[in-house]
N, C-alpha and C positions, 0 to 999 in steps of 0.2 A: 504494500500500500503506499503510494506516495506522498511524503510531507503533505502537501495540501489537500489529499483527501482526509488523512487523518486531523487534519485543523478544521476542516468543515464537519467530519463527523463528529467529533468532540463538541463544537460549537452546537451543532442541534441535539445531543444525546445528553449534554452536561447543563446547557444553557448559561455555562460560564462565559465570563468577559472574553473579548476576541483576544486581547493581550494574552490572558491567563491560558487561552486554549494554544495560542502560537507559542509562549514559552514552554507548554508541553510536548507538544508536536516536534518544536525544534530539541529539546531535550530526549525525546524518545522516537527519533523520525521513522522506525522500522517497526516500533510496537507500541500498536493501539491502546492494549490493556493496560501496560504500565504508564501510558501517558493518561489515560483516563484515572487509574489509582493515583496518580500524581495532582492530578487537578483536584481531586477528592479529598486529599491530604493537605493541601495548601487551603481548600475552601474551609475545612474543621480549625486549621490553623488561624486563619483570619476570624473565623467565628470567635473563637477564645478571646482573642484580643480587645474584642467589642464588650465584651461583659460587663456590666455594672453602668453602662448607659442609660441616660434616661428615656424611658419609652411612652409617652404622652399621646400617641396619634395610633390609628390603626382602624381594624375593620370587625365587624361581627358579622359571621357567617352564619347562614341557617342550611338545615338539609333536612329533607322530608322523605323518607324511604318510598318508594314506589306505590306500598299499598296504602299509605298516609295513616299506620299505626305507628309509627316509630320516625322519631325525629331529634336533630341533634342541633344545638345552640352552641358554637366557639366564639372567642374574644380573643383577637390576635392582635399583640400593639408593637407598634414601630416607633423609630425615632421620629419620622417625618410625615408629613401630609404626601411627600411626593411619593415614597415607598407605600404608601397607605393604598394609593390608586394605581399601584402596579399590580398586572395581571398576575405577576409570579407570586405576592403576597395572597392573591386571591384564590391562587390553584392551590395553594399550601393551606389555606384556611380549609379550602373543599376538601381536601384529604384528612385533613384532621377531622372534620364533620364526620365525614364516613369512617374513620377509626372508630370513631366514639360510638356511632349507631353500632357498627359490628361487635365490639367488644364490651362496651358498657363498662369503661373505668369509673372508679370513684374519686381520684384526686389526680391533680395536674402533676404533682412531683410530690418527693418524700417529705419536703417542707410542709404541705398542705395537711399532712395528719396530725391529728392531736395525740399527744402522747397519751393522754389517757385512754384512749381508743385502742391502742397497742396494748397497753398493760391489761386492759381487760381482756382482749383476744390471747392474751399471754396467760392468763389465769384461766381463762376457759378451755384453751388448750393442755394446760397442765394437770388440770381436774380430769380431763378426757383420758389423758395418758395415765395417769394414776388409777384410774378406773380400769382402764385395760389391762392393768398390771405391768406395765414398762419399769426397767428398773430406772432407779433414781437417776444413778449415772448416766443413762442414755437420753433421757429427757430435755434437758437441756440442748443436746445436740439435734433431736428431733424437733425441738420447738425455732432452732435457729432456721431448719429447713422448711419450715409452715411458715413462718416469718418471710423468707426469701420469696417463697412460691407467692404470699398472699400479695406483697409489694408488686412482684412482677404481673401478677395479674390485676391489679388494681390502680396502678400508677399509668398514666398515659404515655409520659416521657419515655418510661421503660419498657413499654411494651413493643414485641416486634410488632412492625407495620403488615398490617393485614396483607397489603398486596405484592409484599417481598420481605421475608421473614428473616433475611439477611441482613435486615436494616430494623432500628428502633424508630419510634416517632422522635426522639432526641437528633438520632441521625438525620433525619429529613430537616428538624429545625435547625440544625447545624448548616446543613448545605444550602437552605434560603437565606441564612444570616450570612453567609460567604457570598453567595450570588448577589444579593441584594445590597451589601458592604453596609448593614446597620444591623443592630441589635435588634432581634424578633424574640418576642415571647408569647406564650400560650397564657394567657392571664386565669381564664376561667373557661367553664362549659356547663351545658345543662344536658341532660337525654330524658327524654319522654318516649313512654310506652304504653299502648293501649292494651 
């Protein structure tokens, strides 16, 4: 594959800036997959540098499932109104709304969980494990596994993306942050089902 072909394919698939695609195509002129990995790593690195910036603009996106018995609403924040009007942000918000309908998370991130709720869950699990006759030494390890599973299922950012399980929603967030060059946050969401 020629350098220009790689450049065009990278631009179409990753939607990264032309300059970033050119840099990747120049660095890996004969290997499209390596060039694509390089772009993804650079996007994630740039996203990390933007953490902590004020996000006071954004969009609210609604999705109603085809049979009208399932819906979600998600608020995605960004730094500027220019990015808030960007099609890339709208597409990201739509994908997050679909994820919420498909998987039914309870929290955006681990920071959203009340500590008392975790303690109540641990107490409930411990009582169940004791009732099952599990040895005291194994209970802590089993509870760690249960907590890890609970968080993976209920935290939106840590869930595998339902369209591509090799990525998490956090990965998608980092990609869109890198592409748009601003801090992007999922601030809150709601899910309704009849």
